[in-house]
N, C-alpha and C positions, 0 to 999 in steps of 0.2 A: 505494499500500500504507500502510497507517495505521502511522503510528510508536508505539511504545510510551506515549510522552509525551503524543501527542494522544488517543492510547486512554485512557489514564489519566484526561486531563483531559475527556474525554468522560462517563466513567465516573461522575466528582464532579460533573458538572453534574445527570446524571439520577438520582443518588442525592440529591442536593440538592433536586431537583424532586419527587422521592417525598417526604422530608421534608417540606416543605410542603402539597402536595396532599391527603396522606394525616393529616398532623396538621388540618387545615380540616376534611376529612370526620369525622375522629372527633371535633372537638369540636361540630361544628354537630349531628352523629346526638345528642350527647349532650344538648344545649341545647336542641332543639327534637324531643322525640319524638313530637310529634303535627303531623307536617305535614299542612297543609290538604288537600291533595291526597286523603287518606285519607276524608275525611270524608263522602263524596256520599252513600253508600247505608247509613250507620249508624245503629241506633235512638239513639233520645234517652236512653234508660236506660243502654245499653252507653257510650254517649259520656261520660255523666258520670261511670259507674264507672271509665273508663278515666282520665278527667282525676285523679279521686281516687288513682288510683293511681300516675300519673306521678311526682311526687317520692318513691317508694319505688324505683319502675325507677330513677330517675337515679342514687339514692343506692347503687343494687346495684351500677350500671354505674360509677361513681365509685370504689365500693371495689373492683371487680375490675381497674380501671386499677391500682390500688396494687400489687395481688398479683402483675398480669402485669408490671408493671416489675421488681417484686424477683426472681421467677422466671425473667425473660427476661435480667437483668442476671448472673446468676448461671450460667445455661447458655448463654449466649455469643451472637454475631450471627447463629447459624444458626436456632436458636430464635426470636431477637427478629424476625427478618425473617419466618420461617413463621409465627408466631402474628398478625405485621401482616399478610399476603397472607390468610390465610385469613380475618381477621375483616372485612377491606376486600371481601373477595370478596362474602360474607355481606351486607355493608350493599350494595354494588352491585344482588345478586340482590332486596333487599328493595324498593329503590328502583326497580329496573324492574316490580316487581309491583305500586306503587301508583302506576305510571303514569294509570292510571283508579284511579278511587275503591275503598276495602275494601270488601267486602261484610260485613255483620251477623256477630260473630262472631268477627272476624279482628283487631279494630282493637286489643285489649288486648295478645293475642298479638304482633303487630307492633310494639308501642310497646316493649313489654318484650325483644324481641330487641333492637332498633335499640339500645336503651339498653345492654346489655350488650357487644354487638360493639362498639359505640363506645367503650367504658370499657376493654376488651381492647385496641384500637387503638391508644388514648391511653398506654396502658402500654409495650406492646411495642415500638411505633415510638420511646417514648424512650429505651427500652433500647439500639436498634438504632443512635439517631442523635445522642444528648446527648454521649458523649464525643466527638466530632469535631469539629472546627473545621469552620465553614460549615454542616456539617448540623445543628448544634445550635441555630445561630441561624434557620435554615431551619424546623425542628420548633417552636422557641417561637414565633415571628413567626406561624407558620400557625396554631398551637393558640388563641393570644390574638386572632388576627382573626377564626377561626370563631367563639369565646365573643363577642366583640362583635357580630358579625353575626346571629349565632344569636340572642342574646338582644334585640336589635332588630327581629328579623325581623317584618314586618307583611304583610298580605293585598295583591296588587297592586291599585290603582286601575285604572279604564275606560282611561285614556290609559297607563298602563305595560303594559296587557294587549295594546294595539295597536303598541306599540312593536317593531322589529325585533329590538331587543335582548333584547326579555323572556325568551327561551328561555337565554339566556346566566349571567341573575341569579337565576331563579325556582329554587324546588325547597330542601330542607333535608336535605342539599347538593344543589346541581345534578346532574342525572345525568350530562352528561358531564365534572363534576368526578369523580364517581365513579370513571366508567371510566378517567380518566388515573391517578387514585392507585392500582387496581389493577393496571394494566400498569406504570406506574414502579416500585411495590413489589415487582411480580414480576420485573422486572429486578434491584432489588436481592439479592431472593431467589436469584436465579440466579446471581450472584457471588459469594454467602457460602455456596453450597451445600454445600461441602468442608470447612467449617471446623468442626474438632472442638468438643464441650462444653468450657466449664470446667471441670465438674464429673461426676464419673460419676454414673450413677444409684443407686449403693449409699449416695452421701453426700447424698442429694435432701433429707431432713430436716435433718441437721447444718449442709449448706451453706446453708440459706436462713435469712438475718436476718429475725426476726420483729419486731424493735422497730419498723420503719415500717408493718408491716400493723398492730401494735397502734395507734401512731398515727393511721394512716387509719381503722382502726375507730372509735376513741374521737371522733374529729373528727367523722365523717361521723354516727353515731349521734346525738351533740348536735346538729347541725344539723337533720336528720331530725325528731327530737322535738319540738325548739323550736320548728321552722316548722307543726309540723300542731298543734301545741298552741296557736300564736297566732293560727291560721287558725280553729281550731273555737270559742275559747273565749274570752270577754272577761275577759281577766285583770287587768283594773284596773292601777291605778300600780305598786301592789309586784309584781305579774306581770311586770308591761312591763321594771321595772328588772331581774328577775330574769332574763328573756330576751336583754336586752341584755348583762348581764355573763356569763351561764354560757357563751356560744358564744367569747367572748373568754377565757374563764378554760381553757376545753378547748383551746384554740387554744394559749395560753402552755403547758400541760401538755403537748401532744403536741408542742411546739417544744424542751421540756428534754428528750425521750427520744431527740431525733435528736443528730447529733454536732456541736459547736461551736457556731455559730450560724445552722445550716443550716436549722433550725427558723422562723427569723426569717419568712421568707416565709409560712408559714402566718398568723402574726398578721396580718401587712400583708395579704395575700389577704381574710383575714375584714373588714377594714375596706373593704377596695377593693369587694368585692363587694355589702358592704350601702350604699355610696354610688352606685355604678353601676346597682344596682336600683331607686333612687329616682329615677333622672332620667328625665324624661318625654321617652320618644325617639321617639315617632309622633305624628303623621304626619311623614316625612321622604322625600324625593325619593328615586328608584331610583338613582341615581348616589352616594349616601351610601356604601352598603354596598361597594364597592369602594375608595373614598377611605379607608375606617377600615383598612385593609391597611399603605398608607405610614404612617398617622398612628401606628399601633400599632409599626410598624418604627422611626419615629423617636425614640418614647418609649423603645424598649428599649433602641436603641443608647445613646442619651445618658445611659439609666440605667446602662449598663455602663460607661461612661465617668467618673459622676460618680456613684459609689455611694456613694447616702445613704438607706438605709430610712426614717429620720425625716421627711426632706423629701417623700419616696412617700406617708407617713401625713398629712402636712399635705396634700399634693394631694388626698388623699383627703376628707379633712374641707372641703377647698374644694369639692370636687365635689357633697357632701352640702349644703353649703349653697347652691350654684347651685341645686341640685334644689329645695330648701324656698324661694326666692327666683320660682321660674319654675314652681312646680306648677300655680299657677293660671290663667297666663297662656299656657302653652305651646302652647295648642291654639289660641291666637289668633294668636300671633306664629310664625309657622311657621320662621323663624329659629333659634328656640332649639332644636327638637328636634335640628338640623341640629348646632347648638353643643355640644348635651347628649352626642348621639354620638360626636363626633370628639374631646371631652372624656375621654368614658368612655375612648375607646381610647387616647388617650396618657397618661393615668392608668394606666392597666391594662400597656400596655407597659413605662413608666418605673420601675412599681414592680417588675415581675421583673429588668429588668434592675437596679434597685438592691439587691435583696436575693437574686440570684443565687446558689444554693447548690452545693455542691461534691460532692453525690451525685444519682446519677438521681430516687432514691426522694424526696429531698428537693423536688424539683421537679414530681413528678407529685401529692405531697401539696399542694404550692400550687396546682396545676391543679384539681385536684376540690375542695378549698376554694372555689374560685370556680364552680365548675360545680353544684355542689349547692344544689338550691333553698333561699334562706335565709330568716330573718325578717321582711325586708323584701318580700320576693316575697308570703309569706304575708299581711302587713298589706295589701298592694295588692290582694290576692285576697278578703279576708274578707267582702265584699258576697256573693260568689258561693259562700258555704260551702265553698270550694275552695282548694287552695294552689297558686295561678298568678295569671297577671295577669287572666285575662278565660277564659270558657267555651271560648274555642278556644286557650288556652295561648298566646296571645301578647298584647302590650299593646292594649288597645282605644283606637282614636283618638279617639272619639267621649266618654270619660268625663270627668269633672272630677276633677282627684285633691287629695285632701285633704292637710293638713300634717303628719299622724301619720307616716308613712312616712319623708319625709326629715328629719323632726325625729327620728325614732328612728336615722335613718342617720348622723347627726352623731354623736350619743350613742357610737354602736358605734363610729365612725371613733376616737372621742378614747379610747375606753377602748381601741381597737387601738394607739394611739399610747402610751399606758400599759405596755400590754402589751411591746410592742418595746423599751421602756426597762429593765422589768423583765428580759428575756431577757439584753439587752445587759448588765445587773447582773450576772446570775446565770452569764453565760457569756461572760466577756471573750474577743477576738481574742487567741488565742495569736500570739505571734511565729513567723513562718513558716507560718501557716494559708493552706492554699490554698483560695479561694472559687469557682473557677473550675470548670465543668465540662468543657470540652474538653481533650483530651489526658490526663487521668487514666486510669490503668490500671484496668480492671474488676476485680471480687473485693474483697475485706475484708470486716470485719467489717458494714459499711453498704454497701447496694448504691444 
């Protein structure tokens, strides 16, 4: 007979696995809305139109992540796990549907649905897990790992297709991982099925904190507009300077809307996203993707022990400098993309650990700032006339990279460093201010 202690430990392990697997599925779904498996029978026109709409779909999913997090925190664990299970189930159905190629007429719709469901899963699962020690760490490492792996995805080479491990690592996300996420999150929902909502339906409007939603709308609108203008127009030097300053300024304003220094993560995420997007990350061996997970975990845990957002901003600048020095030779010396992949994973993990906020919405706002396709993405896709890395929405391993994206990324990281200093000056840490998510009671003015 299972003892209560053993049963509680098993439940904790399953919920931790649910937090990790669900987070990986959510972030990969939003980072890779155009899975290469979808593209077999799609017309060139529909494919091009879908690529043009991907940034807006990703921004819409990112915005829904913020909204889902705020609502799920207010209504409690049962709603959070229910929304997580529903969105994960829809993503699984979509993944199963595209095991063969998608016929013409369905690509844009499936891409949009995947972005929306991925966003809801990010926010709802954050509300379900981020206030609980252990689950919080698993969720954050899973989200960041999915972001890194999804951002650096590439079509498998001929030798990788013949590998017996090919089924384990291919897919965005792999089908088996989507199945595991649904089953594990379903178990979490079962255990929280009887928990009453924190607020009643009559207080649904008055009980919703709107400040995080406003901050997310501001940040994501600026990122989307800036990236689209950068991709479509030759802005010249003045326009490029404005495109560098405006997103960082928007991040600072959004940061000041949040309590204390919770918004520091948004400014730091803007810098890290720019640096990571400038790194030449392909081609790389198949084993690099799973290795990104422990690298993210190491960075995150070190960042939590040595909380220093300014150091994280300096590391982001160093990453952008690495991208600048290697952009012309990374396709020749294949060890450089491997270093770039793992360095990006470590810096991302360290940054989130070093600037960990004390609210769920603060964490989700940092996540969506990284996920939304930014200006550096647009600069790397300008030759195609789209806001993307290439016509297939992943980095082309055969292109010669220019200096403009990584140099611009350096400027963004330096601006982000100044932005962090400004937030710290305007919002000094008060004595007794708690910055850690685990263990804080839900509710309050900020979700």
